[in-house]
C-alpha positions in Angstrom: 41.2 32.0 6.8 38.2 32.8 4.6 38.7 29.6 2.5 38.7 27.6 5.8 35.3 28.9 6.6 34.0 28.0 3.2 35.4 24.5 3.4 33.9 24.0 6.9 30.5 25.3 5.6 30.6 23.0 2.6 31.4 20.0 4.9 28.5 20.8 7.2 26.1 21.2 4.2 27.3 17.8 2.8 26.9 16.1 6.2 23.3 17.3 6.3 22.4 16.6 2.6 24.0 13.1 2.2 21.7 11.3 4.6 18.7 12.8 2.9 19.9 11.7 -0.5 20.6 8.2 0.8 17.1 7.9 2.3 15.6 9.0 -0.9 17.6 6.5 -3.0 16.8 3.7 -0.5 13.1 4.4 -0.7 13.2 4.3 -4.5 15.1 1.0 -4.5 12.4 -0.5 -2.1 9.6 0.8 -4.3 11.2 -0.8 -7.4 11.6 -4.1 -5.6 7.9 -4.1 -4.6 6.8 -3.2 -8.2 9.0 -6.0 -9.5 7.4 -8.5 -7.1 3.9 -7.3 -8.1 4.8 -7.6 -11.8 6.2 -11.1 -11.3 3.1 -12.2 -9.4 1.0 -11.1 -12.4 3.3 -12.7 -14.9 3.0 -16.1 -13.1 -0.7 -16.0 -14.2 0.1 -14.6 -17.7 -1.3 -11.2 -16.8 0.2 -7.7 -17.0 -0.2 -4.9 -14.4 -1.7 -1.8 -16.1 -2.3 0.3 -13.0 -0.8 0.1 -9.6 -0.1 1.9 -6.3 2.7 1.4 -3.8 2.6 2.5 -0.1 5.2 1.6 2.5 6.2 -2.0 1.7 2.9 -2.9 0.0 1.4 -2.7 -3.5 -1.8 -3.3 -5.4 -2.3 -3.5 -9.1 -4.8 -4.4 -11.7 -4.7 -6.0 -15.1 -7.5 -4.0 -16.8 -7.7 -6.3 -19.8 -8.3 -9.5 -17.7 -10.1 -7.8 -14.7 -7.6 -9.2 -12.3 -6.3 -7.7 -9.0 -2.9 -8.4 -7.6 -1.6 -7.3 -4.2 1.5 -7.7 -2.1 1.7 -7.0 1.6 4.9 -7.2 3.5 4.5 -8.6 7.0 7.2 -9.0 9.7 7.1 -12.8 9.2 6.8 -12.9 5.4 5.1 -11.7 2.3 1.3 -12.0 1.6 0.4 -12.3 -2.1 -3.2 -11.8 -3.4 -4.5 -12.7 -6.8 -8.2 -12.0 -7.3 -10.1 -12.6 -10.6 -12.8 -9.9 -10.6 -14.9 -12.1 -12.9 -15.5 -14.3 -9.9 -16.3 -11.4 -7.5 -19.9 -10.4 -6.7 -19.0 -7.3 -4.7 -16.3 -5.3 -3.0 -16.6 -3.3 0.2 -14.4 -0.9 2.0 -13.8 -1.8 5.6 -13.0 1.2 7.8 -12.8 0.2 11.5 -12.5 3.0 14.0 -12.1 3.3 17.7 -13.2 6.4 19.6 -11.3 7.2 22.7 -12.8 9.7 25.2 -10.6 11.8 27.4 -11.1 14.8 29.6 -12.2 17.7 27.3 -13.1 15.6 24.3 -12.6 12.5 22.3 -10.5 11.2 19.4 -11.2 8.7 16.7 -8.4 6.4 15.6 -8.5 4.2 12.5 -7.7 0.6 13.3 -8.2 -1.1 10.0 -8.5 -0.1 6.3 -9.2 -3.0 4.0 -11.0 -4.1 0.8 -13.3 -7.1 1.3 -14.2 -9.2 -1.7 -17.4 -11.3 -1.8 -17.3 -14.0 -4.4 -20.2 -15.3 -6.5 -22.0 -18.2 -5.0 -19.9 -21.3 -4.2 -16.7 -20.0 -5.8 -14.6 -19.0 -2.7 -15.0 -17.6 0.8 -14.6 -13.9 1.2 -11.1 -12.4 1.0 -9.7 -9.3 2.6 -6.8 -7.1 1.4 -5.5 -4.9 4.3 -4.2 -1.5 3.4 -3.6 -0.7 7.1 -4.1 -2.7 10.3 -3.1 -1.4 13.7 -2.2 -4.8 14.9 0.4 -5.4 12.1 1.5 -2.0 10.9 3.9 -0.1 13.1 3.7 3.2 11.2 1.2 6.0 11.3 -1.4 6.3 8.6 -0.3 8.3 5.6 -2.5 8.1 2.5 -3.9 4.6 3.0 -7.5 5.9 3.4 -7.4 7.7 0.0 -5.8 4.6 -1.6 -8.4 2.3 -0.2 -11.2 4.6 -1.4 -9.6 4.9 -4.9 -9.2 1.1 -5.3 -12.7 0.4 -4.0 -14.1 2.9 -6.6 -12.0 1.4 -9.4 -12.9 -2.2 -8.5 -16.7 -1.5 -8.1 -16.6 0.3 -11.4 -15.0 -2.8 -13.0 -17.6 -5.1 -11.4 -20.6 -3.1 -12.8 
């Protein structure tokens, strides 16, 4: 009777732990796929990613030696790929669009868009935007996109100066 209780307890623990392990493994596999896509995008231009960040199904990376930014953003209808030569960029600006909603007893501010906007030197290209979060396309809640956007703006602006 005592061994039956132990076996039942072990089965319950396994039923609780196995889904957590599977979710963890699945997220690691997705992250590896995104990193592989980012690296292959860089290799197409004979560049090598030296620093990168991955969030949700998106990634951004830089080839420090060639001053080149690469980014991948998974959308519901496909994959957006960005390749930006920082030698052609005049400036980079963080876009943080907010919406304030008032309600009885107060108000709340909600982030609608977090992006990096690149302005190119005269006549090279029109401006380009890499979204880190956009309420119209992303179905998830914000996690650390604000910190990532600030980190990458600082890194890029430092590379431009």
